[in-house]
Each structure stands twice: as structure tokens, then as C-alpha cells.
C-alpha positions in Angstrom: 10.1 14.4 -1.5 8.8 11.4 0.2 5.7 9.2 -1.0 4.3 7.0 1.5 2.5 4.8 -1.4 0.6 2.7 1.9 -0.5 3.7 5.2 -3.2 3.5 7.4 -3.8 6.9 8.9 -7.1 6.7 9.9 -6.3 3.9 11.6 -7.8 3.3 15.3 -4.0 3.4 16.6 -3.9 6.7 15.6 -7.0 8.0 17.7 -5.4 9.6 20.2 -2.6 11.9 18.4 -3.7 11.5 14.6 -2.9 15.2 14.2 0.7 15.0 15.4 1.0 11.7 13.4 0.2 14.1 10.8 2.3 17.0 11.4 5.3 14.8 11.9 5.1 13.2 8.6 4.8 16.6 6.5 8.6 17.6 9.3 10.3 14.3 8.1 9.5 15.2 4.3 6.8 13.0 3.4 4.6 15.1 1.5 2.6 12.5 0.3 0.0 9.9 1.8 -1.7 7.1 0.1 -4.5 6.4 2.6 -6.2 3.1 1.8 -9.4 1.8 3.0 -10.2 -1.6 4.0 -14.1 -2.0 4.0 -17.1 -0.2 2.8 -17.8 1.1 6.6 -14.4 3.2 6.7 -14.7 4.6 3.2 -15.6 7.7 4.8 -13.4 7.8 7.4 -10.6 7.5 4.9 -11.6 10.1 2.6 -12.3 12.7 5.6 -9.0 11.8 7.1 -7.9 13.0 3.5 -9.7 16.1 3.4 -8.2 17.1 7.4 -4.7 16.8 6.4 -2.4 17.8 3.1 -1.1 15.9 1.0 -3.2 12.5 2.1 -5.0 10.5 -1.3 -7.5 8.1 -0.7 -8.0 4.7 -2.4 -11.1 2.7 -1.9 -11.0 -1.2 -1.7 -12.3 -3.9 -0.2 -9.7 -6.0 2.0 -9.6 -9.8 1.6 -9.4 -10.2 5.7 -13.1 -8.0 5.5 -15.0 -10.3 2.7 -16.9 -12.2 5.3 -18.8 -8.9 6.4 -18.9 -7.8 3.2 -21.7 -8.6 0.6 -22.1 -7.3 -3.0 -24.2 -4.3 -2.1 -20.6 -3.3 -0.6 -19.4 -3.9 -3.9 -22.2 -1.8 -5.5 -21.2 1.1 -2.6 -18.3 0.9 -3.9 -18.8 1.6 -7.4 -20.5 4.6 -6.6 -17.6 6.0 -4.3 -15.0 5.4 -7.1 -17.4 7.5 -9.9 -17.7 10.4 -7.1 -14.7 10.4 -5.3 -12.1 9.3 -8.2 -9.3 8.1 -5.9 -6.2 7.3 -6.8 -6.3 3.7 -6.8 -9.0 0.7 -5.8 -7.5 -0.7 -2.8 -6.6 -2.1 -0.5 -7.4 -5.5 -2.4 -6.0 -8.9 -3.1 -6.1 -12.0 -1.7 -4.6 -13.8 1.8 -4.4 -17.4 2.0 -2.2 -17.1 5.1 -4.9 -16.0 7.9 -7.1 -19.3 8.9 -10.3 -19.1 8.3 -11.0 -16.8 5.1 -12.7 -18.8 2.7 -10.4 -18.3 -0.4 -13.5 -18.6 -2.7 -15.3 -15.3 -1.2 -12.1 -13.6 -1.2 -11.4 -14.4 -5.2 -15.1 -13.5 -5.7 -14.9 -10.1 -4.5 -11.0 -9.7 -5.9 -12.2 -10.5 -9.3 -15.1 -8.0 -9.1 -12.6 -5.2 -7.7 -10.4 -5.5 -10.2 -13.5 -5.1 -13.0 -14.2 -1.9 -10.9 -10.2 -1.0 -11.3 -11.0 -1.9 -15.2 -13.7 0.3 -15.7 -12.8 3.3 -13.9 -9.2 2.7 -15.2 -7.4 2.9 -12.1 -4.4 1.2 -10.3 -4.9 -1.1 -7.4 -2.8 -1.3 -4.6 -2.4 -5.3 -3.9 -2.7 -7.5 -0.2 -0.8 -10.5 -1.4 -0.2 -13.4 1.4 0.2 -16.8 0.1 -1.3 -16.3 -3.1 0.9 -14.6 -5.6 0.4 -17.4 -8.4 -3.4 -16.8 -7.9 -3.2 -12.9 -8.0 -0.8 -13.0 -11.0 -3.6 -15.3 -12.8 -6.0 -13.1 -12.5 -4.3 -9.9 -13.3 -3.1 -11.7 -16.8 -6.9 -12.2 -17.3 -8.4 -8.8 -16.5 -5.7 -5.9 -18.1 -5.4 -3.0 -16.0 -3.1 -0.1 -15.9 -1.4 -1.7 -13.4 -0.5 -0.8 -9.6 1.5 -1.4 -6.7 2.0 -4.6 -4.9 2.1 -3.7 -1.4 4.6 -5.0 1.2 6.4 -7.8 -1.3 7.9 -10.6 -0.4 7.6 -12.6 -3.0 10.7 -14.1 -5.7 12.7 -12.4 -8.4 10.7 -14.1 -10.4 7.2 -13.2 -9.0 8.7 -9.9 -9.0 9.6 -9.9 -12.6 6.4 -11.2 -13.5 4.7 -8.2 -11.6 7.2 -6.0 -13.5 5.9 -7.2 -16.8 2.3 -6.7 -15.6 2.9 -2.6 -15.2 3.5 -3.1 -11.2 5.4 -1.5 -9.1 7.0 -3.4 -5.7 6.6 -1.6 -1.9 9.0 -2.4 0.1 8.8 -0.8 3.9 9.8 -1.8 7.2 10.4 -5.4 7.2 13.6 -5.0 5.2 15.2 -3.0 7.7 15.5 -5.7 10.2 18.6 -7.6 9.9 17.2 -11.1 9.3 15.5 -9.8 6.4 18.2 -11.1 4.1 16.4 -12.8 1.3 14.0 -9.4 1.0 17.6 -7.0 0.9 19.3 -8.9 -2.0 16.0 -9.0 -4.0 15.4 -4.4 -3.1 19.5 -4.5 -4.1 18.9 -6.7 -7.3 15.6 -5.3 -8.8 15.4 -2.7 -11.4 14.9 0.5 -9.2 12.4 2.0 -11.2 9.9 -0.7 -10.4 10.2 -0.2 -6.2 8.2 2.3 -4.2 8.7 3.2 -0.6 5.7 2.4 2.4 4.8 2.4 5.6 2.1 0.4 6.1 1.9 1.8 9.4 0.8 1.6 12.3 1.3 -2.2 11.2 5.0 -4.1 10.1 7.1 -2.0 12.5 10.7 -1.3 11.7 13.0 -2.2 14.6 13.5 1.5 15.6 9.8 1.9 15.9 8.4 3.4 19.2 5.6 2.2 21.3 2.0 3.5 20.7 1.1 6.6 23.1 -2.3 4.0 23.5 -0.9 0.7 24.3 2.3 -0.9 24.6 2.6 -2.1 21.1 4.9 -0.9 18.7 3.6 1.1 16.1 4.5 2.5 12.5 4.3 5.9 11.7 4.3 7.9 8.6 7.3 9.9 9.6 9.5 6.6 9.5 9.4 6.7 5.9 13.1 8.4 5.5 14.5 6.3 8.3 13.4 3.1 6.1 14.5 4.2 3.3 18.1 4.5 4.2 17.6 0.6 4.2 17.7 1.1 0.6 19.6 3.9 0.0 22.3 1.6 1.7 21.7 -1.5 -0.7 21.2 0.7 -4.1 24.6 3.3 -2.6 23.1 6.1 -3.6 22.5 9.1 -1.7 19.0 9.3 0.1 17.5 12.3 -1.7 18.7 10.2 -4.8 16.4 7.2 -3.6 13.4 9.9 -3.1 13.6 11.3 -6.3 13.6 7.3 -7.7 10.8 6.2 -5.4 8.6 9.3 -5.8 8.8 9.3 -9.6 8.2 5.6 -9.4 5.1 6.3 -7.4 4.2 9.2 -9.2 4.2 7.0 -12.5 1.6 4.8 -11.3 -0.8 6.9 -9.0 -1.2 9.5 -11.9 -3.7 11.5 -10.1 -1.4 12.7 -7.5 0.8 15.7 -8.8 4.1 17.0 -7.1 
């Protein structure tokens, strides 16, 4: 059993062949796919996607890149959805100090308010972290949560250890499959195995073997690629793929406790 802990299956990039993509994931043994929302406007799309495809489970949140369009009414909407839908996590939330033009203060406001919601509903969080690790860790220390996943982790070993101490798992995906990702591979090799989960972030962060999208010339990641992505982890850990699947799935289940085998 493989668990893709981060996949935007509702994204427009899958509009022309979403049924086939979901079926291919199931055929590849990806039995569970966590589908995080990015804005209040796509909560319904995430819910409907998860109802349509077996094994898909939702998370609801406001992504930092969508904070320019968000308002406090969206936070109220999120609270309502968390109460009614009871997702596996609050996400995708976080901070992005890499993309130009995003107001750091506005991002921080939405991040903190969503941490409070996660605490109120006793839910884990799915974190988007770019050039903002220290600020995110500061807020996580302030608001005690039940943990979560630092999605697409690319920090230092010291930062990784702090996340782990705070009850978080670290998401690794297609980025580590590139030969040039020596730092990321070295980190995956030495971190505690019980701290790592696998993800695709499909359609984003495609591995080197990703196919082209049927609707464009862009390369597109897909949840069915998770077992191939895991081959890199298998090599780093010197373990057979079946053991990697068992370890990483167990780790995901320990955080996303609403998921059952």
C-alpha cells in the first residue's frame, strides 16, 4: 500500500483525464491520496473529487499564494467546512517568502488563524514552507498542535530535527529523484525513517521520468508515479520497495489518523 500524502488531483491540469489518472494510481498500488485545498473557492471541488475517487481524502485550507484574494470570511468558511466535513488535515497552509509580491504580514495572519483552527478541531496541518522555515517553526512552538506534515521538505538537518521534535513528518517526493538533488538525498538517507512520508504534489514537482501533459507541452507529475519515486528512497535506505511502502504508510497513518487501511 502506498499513500500519496499530497496530491492536487482536483487541479485543472487533470481536467481532460482525471478519471484515467485516478485509475492509474489505484492500479499502481496508491490506495490513498490526500487532496489538499488551496482556497475557499476550491473546497467544493476537493470534496467532490474525494467523493468520486476511492481512496481520496480531503484537507481544507488557504494556501499562502492565495492569501491576496482571501478575507476573514474565508476563514469563517473554513471553520464551517472543518466542522461539517471533518477532513484528515488543515491544509495546504503555510508561508512562502520566495514568490515575489506576496505580503508576508498577510500570509502570517492567515497562517496563524489556520493554526488556531487546527488546534480547535484537533487536526494535523499540511505545511507549505518556502524560505520561511524559521518563522513557521516559531509559530508552531507558540500554537501546540497534534503535528502534521512539512510538505516538500527542503530544509537543513537541524530544521528537520526541530520539526520532528514538534511531532511532524517530512514529505519527500519527485525532487529527490533528480541526480543533482544531492543535499536532499543525503538528508533523506540520514533522517529517522519513522519521520518520512512520501508525496507527489501532482501535478507539480515532476520527477525526471514524468510524462508530458495531454493538454500541454509541460511535464506533469501524477499520483501513479509514487512507487517509482519511492525507488529512490528504497536505494537510499537499502530496503526493498515493500518495506519502504510499509514504513512510509505507517508514518502517514500515524499523523493522518482519520485514514484507515
